[in-house]
All heavy atoms as atom14 arrays in JSON, in Angstrom:
{
  "sequence": "MAYFITDDCISCGACESECPVECIKEGDGKYVIDKEVCTECGACAGVCPVDAAQPGK",
  "atom14_mask": [
    [1, 1, 1, 1, 1, 1, 1, 1, 0, 0, 0, 0, 0, 0],
    [1, 1, 1, 1, 1, 0, 0, 0, 0, 0, 0, 0, 0, 0],
    [1, 1, 1, 1, 1, 1, 1, 1, 1, 1, 1, 1, 0, 0],
    [1, 1, 1, 1, 1, 1, 1, 1, 1, 1, 1, 0, 0, 0],
    [1, 1, 1, 1, 1, 1, 1, 1, 0, 0, 0, 0, 0, 0],
    [1, 1, 1, 1, 1, 1, 1, 0, 0, 0, 0, 0, 0, 0],
    [1, 1, 1, 1, 1, 1, 1, 1, 0, 0, 0, 0, 0, 0],
    [1, 1, 1, 1, 1, 1, 1, 1, 0, 0, 0, 0, 0, 0],
    [1, 1, 1, 1, 1, 1, 0, 0, 0, 0, 0, 0, 0, 0],
    [1, 1, 1, 1, 1, 1, 1, 1, 0, 0, 0, 0, 0, 0],
    [1, 1, 1, 1, 1, 1, 0, 0, 0, 0, 0, 0, 0, 0],
    [1, 1, 1, 1, 1, 1, 0, 0, 0, 0, 0, 0, 0, 0],
    [1, 1, 1, 1, 0, 0, 0, 0, 0, 0, 0, 0, 0, 0],
    [1, 1, 1, 1, 1, 0, 0, 0, 0, 0, 0, 0, 0, 0],
    [1, 1, 1, 1, 1, 1, 0, 0, 0, 0, 0, 0, 0, 0],
    [1, 1, 1, 1, 1, 1, 1, 1, 1, 0, 0, 0, 0, 0],
    [1, 1, 1, 1, 1, 1, 0, 0, 0, 0, 0, 0, 0, 0],
    [1, 1, 1, 1, 1, 1, 1, 1, 1, 0, 0, 0, 0, 0],
    [1, 1, 1, 1, 1, 1, 0, 0, 0, 0, 0, 0, 0, 0],
    [1, 1, 1, 1, 1, 1, 1, 0, 0, 0, 0, 0, 0, 0],
    [1, 1, 1, 1, 1, 1, 1, 0, 0, 0, 0, 0, 0, 0],
    [1, 1, 1, 1, 1, 1, 1, 1, 1, 0, 0, 0, 0, 0],
    [1, 1, 1, 1, 1, 1, 0, 0, 0, 0, 0, 0, 0, 0],
    [1, 1, 1, 1, 1, 1, 1, 1, 0, 0, 0, 0, 0, 0],
    [1, 1, 1, 1, 1, 1, 1, 1, 1, 0, 0, 0, 0, 0],
    [1, 1, 1, 1, 1, 1, 1, 1, 1, 0, 0, 0, 0, 0],
    [1, 1, 1, 1, 0, 0, 0, 0, 0, 0, 0, 0, 0, 0],
    [1, 1, 1, 1, 1, 1, 1, 1, 0, 0, 0, 0, 0, 0],
    [1, 1, 1, 1, 0, 0, 0, 0, 0, 0, 0, 0, 0, 0],
    [1, 1, 1, 1, 1, 1, 1, 1, 1, 0, 0, 0, 0, 0],
    [1, 1, 1, 1, 1, 1, 1, 1, 1, 1, 1, 1, 0, 0],
    [1, 1, 1, 1, 1, 1, 1, 0, 0, 0, 0, 0, 0, 0],
    [1, 1, 1, 1, 1, 1, 1, 1, 0, 0, 0, 0, 0, 0],
    [1, 1, 1, 1, 1, 1, 1, 1, 0, 0, 0, 0, 0, 0],
    [1, 1, 1, 1, 1, 1, 1, 1, 1, 0, 0, 0, 0, 0],
    [1, 1, 1, 1, 1, 1, 1, 1, 1, 0, 0, 0, 0, 0],
    [1, 1, 1, 1, 1, 1, 1, 0, 0, 0, 0, 0, 0, 0],
    [1, 1, 1, 1, 1, 1, 0, 0, 0, 0, 0, 0, 0, 0],
    [1, 1, 1, 1, 1, 1, 1, 0, 0, 0, 0, 0, 0, 0],
    [1, 1, 1, 1, 1, 1, 1, 1, 1, 0, 0, 0, 0, 0],
    [1, 1, 1, 1, 1, 1, 0, 0, 0, 0, 0, 0, 0, 0],
    [1, 1, 1, 1, 0, 0, 0, 0, 0, 0, 0, 0, 0, 0],
    [1, 1, 1, 1, 1, 0, 0, 0, 0, 0, 0, 0, 0, 0],
    [1, 1, 1, 1, 1, 1, 0, 0, 0, 0, 0, 0, 0, 0],
    [1, 1, 1, 1, 1, 0, 0, 0, 0, 0, 0, 0, 0, 0],
    [1, 1, 1, 1, 0, 0, 0, 0, 0, 0, 0, 0, 0, 0],
    [1, 1, 1, 1, 1, 1, 1, 0, 0, 0, 0, 0, 0, 0],
    [1, 1, 1, 1, 1, 1, 0, 0, 0, 0, 0, 0, 0, 0],
    [1, 1, 1, 1, 1, 1, 1, 0, 0, 0, 0, 0, 0, 0],
    [1, 1, 1, 1, 1, 1, 1, 0, 0, 0, 0, 0, 0, 0],
    [1, 1, 1, 1, 1, 1, 1, 1, 0, 0, 0, 0, 0, 0],
    [1, 1, 1, 1, 1, 0, 0, 0, 0, 0, 0, 0, 0, 0],
    [1, 1, 1, 1, 1, 0, 0, 0, 0, 0, 0, 0, 0, 0],
    [1, 1, 1, 1, 1, 1, 1, 1, 1, 0, 0, 0, 0, 0],
    [1, 1, 1, 1, 1, 1, 1, 0, 0, 0, 0, 0, 0, 0],
    [1, 1, 1, 1, 0, 0, 0, 0, 0, 0, 0, 0, 0, 0],
    [1, 1, 1, 1, 1, 1, 1, 1, 1, 0, 0, 0, 0, 0]
  ],
  "atom14_positions": [
    [[8.09, 10.89, -2.22], [7.32, 10.2, -3.24], [6.36, 9.21, -2.59], [6.65, 8.69, -1.52], [8.24, 9.48, -4.19], [9.17, 10.41, -4.95], [9.92, 9.71, -6.42], [8.54, 9.16, -7.36], [0.0, 0.0, 0.0], [0.0, 0.0, 0.0], [0.0, 0.0, 0.0], [0.0, 0.0, 0.0], [0.0, 0.0, 0.0], [0.0, 0.0, 0.0]],
    [[5.27, 8.96, -3.25], [4.24, 8.08, -2.73], [4.74, 6.64, -2.58], [5.63, 6.2, -3.29], [3.03, 8.1, -3.66], [0.0, 0.0, 0.0], [0.0, 0.0, 0.0], [0.0, 0.0, 0.0], [0.0, 0.0, 0.0], [0.0, 0.0, 0.0], [0.0, 0.0, 0.0], [0.0, 0.0, 0.0], [0.0, 0.0, 0.0], [0.0, 0.0, 0.0]],
    [[4.14, 5.93, -1.65], [4.43, 4.51, -1.5], [3.84, 3.75, -2.68], [2.96, 4.24, -3.38], [3.81, 3.98, -0.2], [4.7, 4.18, 1.01], [4.95, 5.45, 1.52], [5.32, 3.1, 1.63], [5.78, 5.64, 2.61], [6.15, 3.28, 2.73], [6.37, 4.55, 3.21], [7.2, 4.73, 4.29], [0.0, 0.0, 0.0], [0.0, 0.0, 0.0]],
    [[4.34, 2.54, -2.91], [3.8, 1.67, -3.94], [3.81, 0.25, -3.41], [4.46, -0.03, -2.4], [4.59, 1.78, -5.25], [5.99, 1.22, -5.17], [6.27, -0.06, -5.62], [7.04, 1.97, -4.63], [7.56, -0.58, -5.55], [8.33, 1.46, -4.55], [8.59, 0.18, -5.01], [0.0, 0.0, 0.0], [0.0, 0.0, 0.0], [0.0, 0.0, 0.0]],
    [[3.08, -0.63, -4.07], [3.0, -2.01, -3.62], [3.64, -2.9, -4.67], [3.29, -2.84, -5.86], [1.54, -2.42, -3.35], [0.98, -1.55, -2.21], [1.44, -3.9, -3.01], [-0.45, -1.79, -1.85], [0.0, 0.0, 0.0], [0.0, 0.0, 0.0], [0.0, 0.0, 0.0], [0.0, 0.0, 0.0], [0.0, 0.0, 0.0], [0.0, 0.0, 0.0]],
    [[4.59, -3.7, -4.24], [5.33, -4.57, -5.15], [4.52, -5.81, -5.52], [3.47, -6.09, -4.93], [6.67, -5.02, -4.52], [6.38, -5.92, -3.44], [7.49, -3.83, -4.03], [0.0, 0.0, 0.0], [0.0, 0.0, 0.0], [0.0, 0.0, 0.0], [0.0, 0.0, 0.0], [0.0, 0.0, 0.0], [0.0, 0.0, 0.0], [0.0, 0.0, 0.0]],
    [[5.06, -6.58, -6.44], [4.43, -7.83, -6.86], [4.46, -8.89, -5.77], [3.85, -9.94, -5.93], [5.09, -8.37, -8.13], [4.78, -7.51, -9.35], [3.78, -6.76, -9.33], [5.56, -7.59, -10.34], [0.0, 0.0, 0.0], [0.0, 0.0, 0.0], [0.0, 0.0, 0.0], [0.0, 0.0, 0.0], [0.0, 0.0, 0.0], [0.0, 0.0, 0.0]],
    [[5.14, -8.63, -4.67], [5.17, -9.56, -3.54], [3.85, -9.58, -2.78], [3.64, -10.43, -1.92], [6.3, -9.22, -2.58], [7.68, -9.41, -3.19], [7.82, -10.25, -4.1], [8.62, -8.71, -2.75], [0.0, 0.0, 0.0], [0.0, 0.0, 0.0], [0.0, 0.0, 0.0], [0.0, 0.0, 0.0], [0.0, 0.0, 0.0], [0.0, 0.0, 0.0]],
    [[2.96, -8.64, -3.08], [1.67, -8.52, -2.39], [0.9, -9.84, -2.43], [0.8, -10.48, -3.48], [0.84, -7.41, -3.06], [-0.81, -7.19, -2.38], [0.0, 0.0, 0.0], [0.0, 0.0, 0.0], [0.0, 0.0, 0.0], [0.0, 0.0, 0.0], [0.0, 0.0, 0.0], [0.0, 0.0, 0.0], [0.0, 0.0, 0.0], [0.0, 0.0, 0.0]],
    [[0.35, -10.22, -1.27], [-0.45, -11.45, -1.17], [-1.94, -11.14, -1.05], [-2.74, -12.02, -0.74], [0.03, -12.34, 0.0], [-0.05, -11.58, 1.32], [1.45, -12.86, -0.27], [0.22, -12.44, 2.57], [0.0, 0.0, 0.0], [0.0, 0.0, 0.0], [0.0, 0.0, 0.0], [0.0, 0.0, 0.0], [0.0, 0.0, 0.0], [0.0, 0.0, 0.0]],
    [[-2.32, -9.9, -1.29], [-3.72, -9.46, -1.27], [-4.44, -9.76, 0.04], [-5.6, -10.16, 0.04], [-4.48, -10.07, -2.45], [-3.95, -9.6, -3.67], [0.0, 0.0, 0.0], [0.0, 0.0, 0.0], [0.0, 0.0, 0.0], [0.0, 0.0, 0.0], [0.0, 0.0, 0.0], [0.0, 0.0, 0.0], [0.0, 0.0, 0.0], [0.0, 0.0, 0.0]],
    [[-3.76, -9.55, 1.15], [-4.37, -9.83, 2.45], [-5.29, -8.69, 2.92], [-6.17, -8.9, 3.75], [-3.31, -10.11, 3.51], [-2.31, -8.67, 3.96], [0.0, 0.0, 0.0], [0.0, 0.0, 0.0], [0.0, 0.0, 0.0], [0.0, 0.0, 0.0], [0.0, 0.0, 0.0], [0.0, 0.0, 0.0], [0.0, 0.0, 0.0], [0.0, 0.0, 0.0]],
    [[-5.07, -7.47, 2.4], [-5.93, -6.34, 2.74], [-5.53, -5.57, 3.99], [-6.18, -4.6, 4.34], [0.0, 0.0, 0.0], [0.0, 0.0, 0.0], [0.0, 0.0, 0.0], [0.0, 0.0, 0.0], [0.0, 0.0, 0.0], [0.0, 0.0, 0.0], [0.0, 0.0, 0.0], [0.0, 0.0, 0.0], [0.0, 0.0, 0.0], [0.0, 0.0, 0.0]],
    [[-4.46, -5.98, 4.65], [-4.04, -5.29, 5.87], [-3.74, -3.83, 5.61], [-4.08, -2.96, 6.4], [-2.83, -5.99, 6.48], [0.0, 0.0, 0.0], [0.0, 0.0, 0.0], [0.0, 0.0, 0.0], [0.0, 0.0, 0.0], [0.0, 0.0, 0.0], [0.0, 0.0, 0.0], [0.0, 0.0, 0.0], [0.0, 0.0, 0.0], [0.0, 0.0, 0.0]],
    [[-3.1, -3.54, 4.51], [-2.71, -2.16, 4.19], [-3.93, -1.27, 3.92], [-3.97, -0.12, 4.34], [-1.77, -2.12, 2.99], [-2.45, -2.83, 1.47], [0.0, 0.0, 0.0], [0.0, 0.0, 0.0], [0.0, 0.0, 0.0], [0.0, 0.0, 0.0], [0.0, 0.0, 0.0], [0.0, 0.0, 0.0], [0.0, 0.0, 0.0], [0.0, 0.0, 0.0]],
    [[-4.91, -1.82, 3.23], [-6.1, -1.03, 2.88], [-6.81, -0.51, 4.12], [-7.17, 0.67, 4.2], [-7.06, -1.86, 2.04], [-8.28, -1.08, 1.61], [-9.26, -1.92, 0.81], [-9.32, -3.15, 1.0], [-9.99, -1.33, -0.01], [0.0, 0.0, 0.0], [0.0, 0.0, 0.0], [0.0, 0.0, 0.0], [0.0, 0.0, 0.0], [0.0, 0.0, 0.0]],
    [[-6.99, -1.37, 5.1], [-7.71, -0.96, 6.3], [-6.89, -0.02, 7.2], [-7.44, 0.7, 8.01], [-8.16, -2.18, 7.09], [-7.05, -2.95, 7.51], [0.0, 0.0, 0.0], [0.0, 0.0, 0.0], [0.0, 0.0, 0.0], [0.0, 0.0, 0.0], [0.0, 0.0, 0.0], [0.0, 0.0, 0.0], [0.0, 0.0, 0.0], [0.0, 0.0, 0.0]],
    [[-5.58, -0.01, 7.04], [-4.7, 0.82, 7.86], [-4.49, 2.22, 7.3], [-4.14, 3.15, 8.02], [-3.34, 0.12, 8.01], [-2.47, 0.68, 9.08], [-3.0, 0.44, 10.49], [-3.78, -0.5, 10.72], [-2.63, 1.22, 11.39], [0.0, 0.0, 0.0], [0.0, 0.0, 0.0], [0.0, 0.0, 0.0], [0.0, 0.0, 0.0], [0.0, 0.0, 0.0]],
    [[-4.74, 2.42, 6.01], [-4.46, 3.7, 5.35], [-5.41, 4.8, 5.84], [-6.62, 4.71, 5.67], [-4.58, 3.55, 3.84], [-4.23, 5.08, 2.95], [0.0, 0.0, 0.0], [0.0, 0.0, 0.0], [0.0, 0.0, 0.0], [0.0, 0.0, 0.0], [0.0, 0.0, 0.0], [0.0, 0.0, 0.0], [0.0, 0.0, 0.0], [0.0, 0.0, 0.0]],
    [[-4.86, 5.88, 6.42], [-5.71, 6.95, 6.96], [-6.37, 7.82, 5.89], [-7.35, 8.49, 6.18], [-4.74, 7.77, 7.81], [-3.42, 7.54, 7.2], [-3.44, 6.13, 6.69], [0.0, 0.0, 0.0], [0.0, 0.0, 0.0], [0.0, 0.0, 0.0], [0.0, 0.0, 0.0], [0.0, 0.0, 0.0], [0.0, 0.0, 0.0], [0.0, 0.0, 0.0]],
    [[-5.86, 7.79, 4.66], [-6.46, 8.61, 3.59], [-7.17, 7.76, 2.54], [-7.58, 8.26, 1.5], [-5.41, 9.54, 2.92], [-4.91, 10.58, 3.91], [-4.26, 8.74, 2.33], [0.0, 0.0, 0.0], [0.0, 0.0, 0.0], [0.0, 0.0, 0.0], [0.0, 0.0, 0.0], [0.0, 0.0, 0.0], [0.0, 0.0, 0.0], [0.0, 0.0, 0.0]],
    [[-7.3, 6.47, 2.81], [-8.03, 5.53, 1.96], [-7.57, 5.57, 0.5], [-8.38, 5.56, -0.43], [-9.54, 5.8, 2.06], [-10.07, 5.63, 3.47], [-11.55, 5.91, 3.6], [-12.18, 6.37, 2.63], [-12.08, 5.66, 4.7], [0.0, 0.0, 0.0], [0.0, 0.0, 0.0], [0.0, 0.0, 0.0], [0.0, 0.0, 0.0], [0.0, 0.0, 0.0]],
    [[-6.25, 5.56, 0.3], [-5.72, 5.6, -1.07], [-5.33, 4.22, -1.59], [-4.8, 4.1, -2.69], [-4.54, 6.56, -1.17], [-3.02, 5.99, -0.37], [0.0, 0.0, 0.0], [0.0, 0.0, 0.0], [0.0, 0.0, 0.0], [0.0, 0.0, 0.0], [0.0, 0.0, 0.0], [0.0, 0.0, 0.0], [0.0, 0.0, 0.0], [0.0, 0.0, 0.0]],
    [[-5.59, 3.17, -0.82], [-5.23, 1.82, -1.23], [-6.5, 1.05, -1.59], [-7.44, 0.99, -0.81], [-4.45, 1.09, -0.12], [-3.21, 1.9, 0.27], [-4.08, -0.32, -0.56], [-2.46, 1.35, 1.45], [0.0, 0.0, 0.0], [0.0, 0.0, 0.0], [0.0, 0.0, 0.0], [0.0, 0.0, 0.0], [0.0, 0.0, 0.0], [0.0, 0.0, 0.0]],
    [[-6.48, 0.46, -2.77], [-7.63, -0.31, -3.26], [-7.15, -1.64, -3.82], [-6.02, -1.77, -4.28], [-8.36, 0.45, -4.37], [-8.85, 1.83, -3.96], [-9.94, 1.76, -2.92], [-10.4, 3.15, -2.53], [-10.8, 3.28, -1.17], [0.0, 0.0, 0.0], [0.0, 0.0, 0.0], [0.0, 0.0, 0.0], [0.0, 0.0, 0.0], [0.0, 0.0, 0.0]],
    [[-8.05, -2.61, -3.83], [-7.73, -3.91, -4.39], [-7.64, -3.78, -5.9], [-8.53, -3.23, -6.55], [-8.8, -4.93, -4.0], [-8.41, -6.35, -4.34], [-9.34, -7.37, -3.74], [-10.37, -6.99, -3.15], [-9.04, -8.56, -3.84], [0.0, 0.0, 0.0], [0.0, 0.0, 0.0], [0.0, 0.0, 0.0], [0.0, 0.0, 0.0], [0.0, 0.0, 0.0]],
    [[-6.54, -4.26, -6.45], [-6.33, -4.22, -7.89], [-6.37, -5.61, -8.48], [-6.86, -6.55, -7.86], [0.0, 0.0, 0.0], [0.0, 0.0, 0.0], [0.0, 0.0, 0.0], [0.0, 0.0, 0.0], [0.0, 0.0, 0.0], [0.0, 0.0, 0.0], [0.0, 0.0, 0.0], [0.0, 0.0, 0.0], [0.0, 0.0, 0.0], [0.0, 0.0, 0.0]],
    [[-5.82, -5.75, -9.66], [-5.8, -7.03, -10.36], [-4.63, -7.87, -9.86], [-3.5, -7.7, -10.31], [-5.7, -6.79, -11.86], [-5.86, -8.06, -12.67], [-6.5, -9.01, -12.18], [-5.34, -8.11, -13.8], [0.0, 0.0, 0.0], [0.0, 0.0, 0.0], [0.0, 0.0, 0.0], [0.0, 0.0, 0.0], [0.0, 0.0, 0.0], [0.0, 0.0, 0.0]],
    [[-4.87, -8.72, -8.9], [-3.84, -9.6, -8.36], [-3.05, -9.03, -7.2], [-2.31, -9.75, -6.54], [0.0, 0.0, 0.0], [0.0, 0.0, 0.0], [0.0, 0.0, 0.0], [0.0, 0.0, 0.0], [0.0, 0.0, 0.0], [0.0, 0.0, 0.0], [0.0, 0.0, 0.0], [0.0, 0.0, 0.0], [0.0, 0.0, 0.0], [0.0, 0.0, 0.0]],
    [[-3.16, -7.74, -6.94], [-2.49, -7.12, -5.81], [-3.17, -5.8, -5.51], [-3.96, -5.29, -6.3], [-1.01, -6.89, -6.08], [-0.73, -5.84, -7.14], [0.77, -5.61, -7.31], [1.04, -4.46, -8.24], [2.46, -4.15, -8.36], [0.0, 0.0, 0.0], [0.0, 0.0, 0.0], [0.0, 0.0, 0.0], [0.0, 0.0, 0.0], [0.0, 0.0, 0.0]],
    [[-2.88, -5.25, -4.34], [-3.43, -3.95, -3.98], [-2.61, -2.85, -4.66], [-1.43, -3.06, -4.99], [-3.44, -3.77, -2.46], [-4.64, -4.44, -1.82], [-4.69, -5.81, -1.67], [-5.72, -3.69, -1.4], [-5.79, -6.43, -1.12], [-6.84, -4.3, -0.84], [-6.86, -5.66, -0.71], [-7.97, -6.26, -0.17], [0.0, 0.0, 0.0], [0.0, 0.0, 0.0]],
    [[-3.24, -1.71, -4.88], [-2.55, -0.59, -5.51], [-2.78, 0.68, -4.69], [-3.79, 0.83, -4.01], [-3.03, -0.36, -6.96], [-2.63, -1.5, -7.86], [-4.54, -0.17, -7.02], [0.0, 0.0, 0.0], [0.0, 0.0, 0.0], [0.0, 0.0, 0.0], [0.0, 0.0, 0.0], [0.0, 0.0, 0.0], [0.0, 0.0, 0.0], [0.0, 0.0, 0.0]],
    [[-1.8, 1.58, -4.76], [-1.85, 2.85, -4.03], [-2.02, 3.98, -5.02], [-1.26, 4.08, -5.99], [-0.57, 3.06, -3.19], [-0.46, 1.98, -2.11], [-0.55, 4.45, -2.58], [0.82, 2.02, -1.3], [0.0, 0.0, 0.0], [0.0, 0.0, 0.0], [0.0, 0.0, 0.0], [0.0, 0.0, 0.0], [0.0, 0.0, 0.0], [0.0, 0.0, 0.0]],
    [[-2.99, 4.84, -4.78], [-3.19, 6.03, -5.61], [-2.12, 7.05, -5.22], [-2.2, 7.66, -4.15], [-4.59, 6.59, -5.39], [-4.91, 7.79, -6.27], [-3.96, 8.44, -6.77], [-6.1, 8.09, -6.44], [0.0, 0.0, 0.0], [0.0, 0.0, 0.0], [0.0, 0.0, 0.0], [0.0, 0.0, 0.0], [0.0, 0.0, 0.0], [0.0, 0.0, 0.0]],
    [[-1.13, 7.23, -6.07], [-0.01, 8.11, -5.73], [-0.41, 9.56, -5.61], [0.29, 10.35, -4.97], [1.12, 7.95, -6.75], [0.77, 8.39, -8.13], [1.94, 8.17, -9.07], [1.58, 8.66, -10.46], [2.68, 8.46, -11.4], [0.0, 0.0, 0.0], [0.0, 0.0, 0.0], [0.0, 0.0, 0.0], [0.0, 0.0, 0.0], [0.0, 0.0, 0.0]],
    [[-1.54, 9.95, -6.16], [-2.01, 11.32, -6.06], [-2.6, 11.61, -4.68], [-2.69, 12.76, -4.27], [-3.05, 11.62, -7.14], [-2.54, 11.44, -8.56], [-1.41, 12.39, -8.91], [-1.46, 13.56, -8.48], [-0.47, 11.96, -9.6], [0.0, 0.0, 0.0], [0.0, 0.0, 0.0], [0.0, 0.0, 0.0], [0.0, 0.0, 0.0], [0.0, 0.0, 0.0]],
    [[-3.0, 10.58, -3.97], [-3.65, 10.73, -2.67], [-2.72, 10.36, -1.51], [-2.84, 10.9, -0.41], [-4.95, 9.89, -2.61], [-5.65, 10.04, -1.28], [-5.89, 10.28, -3.76], [0.0, 0.0, 0.0], [0.0, 0.0, 0.0], [0.0, 0.0, 0.0], [0.0, 0.0, 0.0], [0.0, 0.0, 0.0], [0.0, 0.0, 0.0], [0.0, 0.0, 0.0]],
    [[-1.77, 9.48, -1.76], [-0.85, 9.0, -0.72], [-0.13, 10.16, -0.04], [0.39, 11.05, -0.69], [0.17, 8.05, -1.33], [1.39, 7.41, -0.17], [0.0, 0.0, 0.0], [0.0, 0.0, 0.0], [0.0, 0.0, 0.0], [0.0, 0.0, 0.0], [0.0, 0.0, 0.0], [0.0, 0.0, 0.0], [0.0, 0.0, 0.0], [0.0, 0.0, 0.0]],
    [[-0.12, 10.13, 1.29], [0.55, 11.18, 2.08], [1.91, 10.72, 2.6], [2.53, 11.42, 3.42], [-0.33, 11.62, 3.27], [-0.55, 10.49, 4.12], [-1.63, 12.21, 2.8], [0.0, 0.0, 0.0], [0.0, 0.0, 0.0], [0.0, 0.0, 0.0], [0.0, 0.0, 0.0], [0.0, 0.0, 0.0], [0.0, 0.0, 0.0], [0.0, 0.0, 0.0]],
    [[2.35, 9.55, 2.18], [3.66, 9.01, 2.54], [3.81, 8.77, 4.04], [4.89, 8.9, 4.6], [4.79, 9.92, 2.04], [4.73, 10.18, 0.55], [5.73, 11.22, 0.1], [6.83, 11.3, 0.67], [5.4, 11.96, -0.84], [0.0, 0.0, 0.0], [0.0, 0.0, 0.0], [0.0, 0.0, 0.0], [0.0, 0.0, 0.0], [0.0, 0.0, 0.0]],
    [[2.73, 8.4, 4.7], [2.78, 8.2, 6.15], [3.45, 6.89, 6.54], [3.95, 6.75, 7.65], [1.37, 8.27, 6.75], [0.32, 6.86, 6.35], [0.0, 0.0, 0.0], [0.0, 0.0, 0.0], [0.0, 0.0, 0.0], [0.0, 0.0, 0.0], [0.0, 0.0, 0.0], [0.0, 0.0, 0.0], [0.0, 0.0, 0.0], [0.0, 0.0, 0.0]],
    [[3.43, 5.89, 5.66], [4.06, 4.61, 5.95], [3.23, 3.64, 6.75], [3.73, 2.57, 7.11], [0.0, 0.0, 0.0], [0.0, 0.0, 0.0], [0.0, 0.0, 0.0], [0.0, 0.0, 0.0], [0.0, 0.0, 0.0], [0.0, 0.0, 0.0], [0.0, 0.0, 0.0], [0.0, 0.0, 0.0], [0.0, 0.0, 0.0], [0.0, 0.0, 0.0]],
    [[1.99, 3.97, 7.03], [1.13, 3.07, 7.81], [0.98, 1.72, 7.11], [0.98, 0.68, 7.77], [-0.24, 3.69, 8.05], [0.0, 0.0, 0.0], [0.0, 0.0, 0.0], [0.0, 0.0, 0.0], [0.0, 0.0, 0.0], [0.0, 0.0, 0.0], [0.0, 0.0, 0.0], [0.0, 0.0, 0.0], [0.0, 0.0, 0.0], [0.0, 0.0, 0.0]],
    [[0.9, 1.73, 5.81], [0.76, 0.49, 5.03], [1.97, -0.41, 5.2], [1.85, -1.62, 5.38], [0.51, 0.79, 3.57], [1.76, 1.84, 2.78], [0.0, 0.0, 0.0], [0.0, 0.0, 0.0], [0.0, 0.0, 0.0], [0.0, 0.0, 0.0], [0.0, 0.0, 0.0], [0.0, 0.0, 0.0], [0.0, 0.0, 0.0], [0.0, 0.0, 0.0]],
    [[3.14, 0.19, 5.15], [4.38, -0.58, 5.29], [4.49, -1.21, 6.67], [5.04, -2.31, 6.81], [5.59, 0.31, 5.02], [0.0, 0.0, 0.0], [0.0, 0.0, 0.0], [0.0, 0.0, 0.0], [0.0, 0.0, 0.0], [0.0, 0.0, 0.0], [0.0, 0.0, 0.0], [0.0, 0.0, 0.0], [0.0, 0.0, 0.0], [0.0, 0.0, 0.0]],
    [[3.97, -0.53, 7.66], [4.05, -1.04, 9.03], [3.23, -2.28, 9.29], [3.52, -3.01, 10.23], [0.0, 0.0, 0.0], [0.0, 0.0, 0.0], [0.0, 0.0, 0.0], [0.0, 0.0, 0.0], [0.0, 0.0, 0.0], [0.0, 0.0, 0.0], [0.0, 0.0, 0.0], [0.0, 0.0, 0.0], [0.0, 0.0, 0.0], [0.0, 0.0, 0.0]],
    [[2.21, -2.53, 8.47], [1.35, -3.69, 8.7], [1.48, -4.78, 7.65], [0.92, -5.85, 7.81], [-0.14, -3.27, 8.81], [-0.36, -2.35, 10.0], [-0.64, -2.64, 7.53], [0.0, 0.0, 0.0], [0.0, 0.0, 0.0], [0.0, 0.0, 0.0], [0.0, 0.0, 0.0], [0.0, 0.0, 0.0], [0.0, 0.0, 0.0], [0.0, 0.0, 0.0]],
    [[2.21, -4.53, 6.59], [2.33, -5.52, 5.52], [3.16, -6.72, 5.97], [4.34, -6.56, 6.32], [2.96, -4.9, 4.27], [3.07, -6.06, 2.89], [0.0, 0.0, 0.0], [0.0, 0.0, 0.0], [0.0, 0.0, 0.0], [0.0, 0.0, 0.0], [0.0, 0.0, 0.0], [0.0, 0.0, 0.0], [0.0, 0.0, 0.0], [0.0, 0.0, 0.0]],
    [[2.58, -7.93, 5.94], [3.31, -9.1, 6.43], [4.43, -9.57, 5.5], [5.27, -10.37, 5.9], [2.22, -10.17, 6.56], [1.19, -9.77, 5.56], [1.21, -8.26, 5.55], [0.0, 0.0, 0.0], [0.0, 0.0, 0.0], [0.0, 0.0, 0.0], [0.0, 0.0, 0.0], [0.0, 0.0, 0.0], [0.0, 0.0, 0.0], [0.0, 0.0, 0.0]],
    [[4.44, -9.08, 4.25], [5.47, -9.51, 3.29], [6.31, -8.35, 2.78], [7.02, -8.47, 1.78], [4.85, -10.31, 2.11], [4.25, -11.62, 2.6], [3.83, -9.47, 1.37], [0.0, 0.0, 0.0], [0.0, 0.0, 0.0], [0.0, 0.0, 0.0], [0.0, 0.0, 0.0], [0.0, 0.0, 0.0], [0.0, 0.0, 0.0], [0.0, 0.0, 0.0]],
    [[6.23, -7.21, 3.44], [7.0, -6.02, 3.07], [6.78, -5.59, 1.62], [7.71, -5.14, 0.94], [8.49, -6.21, 3.33], [8.79, -6.39, 4.81], [8.12, -5.72, 5.62], [9.68, -7.18, 5.15], [0.0, 0.0, 0.0], [0.0, 0.0, 0.0], [0.0, 0.0, 0.0], [0.0, 0.0, 0.0], [0.0, 0.0, 0.0], [0.0, 0.0, 0.0]],
    [[5.54, -5.73, 1.13], [5.23, -5.34, -0.25], [5.0, -3.84, -0.4], [5.15, -3.31, -1.5], [4.01, -6.1, -0.76], [0.0, 0.0, 0.0], [0.0, 0.0, 0.0], [0.0, 0.0, 0.0], [0.0, 0.0, 0.0], [0.0, 0.0, 0.0], [0.0, 0.0, 0.0], [0.0, 0.0, 0.0], [0.0, 0.0, 0.0], [0.0, 0.0, 0.0]],
    [[4.66, -3.15, 0.67], [4.46, -1.7, 0.61], [5.81, -1.03, 0.81], [6.45, -1.2, 1.85], [3.48, -1.25, 1.67], [0.0, 0.0, 0.0], [0.0, 0.0, 0.0], [0.0, 0.0, 0.0], [0.0, 0.0, 0.0], [0.0, 0.0, 0.0], [0.0, 0.0, 0.0], [0.0, 0.0, 0.0], [0.0, 0.0, 0.0], [0.0, 0.0, 0.0]],
    [[6.22, -0.28, -0.2], [7.56, 0.32, -0.2], [7.48, 1.8, -0.49], [6.61, 2.25, -1.25], [8.43, -0.35, -1.27], [8.68, -1.81, -1.03], [9.59, -2.05, 0.15], [10.6, -1.37, 0.3], [9.24, -3.01, 0.99], [0.0, 0.0, 0.0], [0.0, 0.0, 0.0], [0.0, 0.0, 0.0], [0.0, 0.0, 0.0], [0.0, 0.0, 0.0]],
    [[8.41, 2.59, 0.07], [8.44, 4.02, -0.25], [8.88, 4.22, -1.7], [9.68, 3.44, -2.22], [9.46, 4.59, 0.73], [10.29, 3.43, 1.15], [9.43, 2.21, 1.02], [0.0, 0.0, 0.0], [0.0, 0.0, 0.0], [0.0, 0.0, 0.0], [0.0, 0.0, 0.0], [0.0, 0.0, 0.0], [0.0, 0.0, 0.0], [0.0, 0.0, 0.0]],
    [[8.32, 5.24, -2.33], [8.71, 5.55, -3.7], [10.15, 5.99, -3.79], [10.75, 6.4, -2.8], [0.0, 0.0, 0.0], [0.0, 0.0, 0.0], [0.0, 0.0, 0.0], [0.0, 0.0, 0.0], [0.0, 0.0, 0.0], [0.0, 0.0, 0.0], [0.0, 0.0, 0.0], [0.0, 0.0, 0.0], [0.0, 0.0, 0.0], [0.0, 0.0, 0.0]],
    [[10.68, 5.9, -4.98], [12.09, 6.25, -5.19], [12.21, 7.5, -6.0], [11.43, 7.87, -6.76], [12.81, 5.1, -5.88], [12.79, 3.85, -5.03], [13.4, 2.69, -5.76], [13.3, 1.46, -4.88], [13.61, 0.25, -5.53], [0.0, 0.0, 0.0], [0.0, 0.0, 0.0], [0.0, 0.0, 0.0], [0.0, 0.0, 0.0], [0.0, 0.0, 0.0]]
  ]
}
């Protein structure tokens, strides 16, 4: 399942620039991941300073 970004997001943008398929965009108060495009690579989770990028369940 696609990754998602929790409400812990601090909108730093680290995940957006790291995503190889460009499925992360700035949303209203936090970044969001397009689950239709996400390849589940985990690159976003590896750079998130607050562990807001999480694998889907």
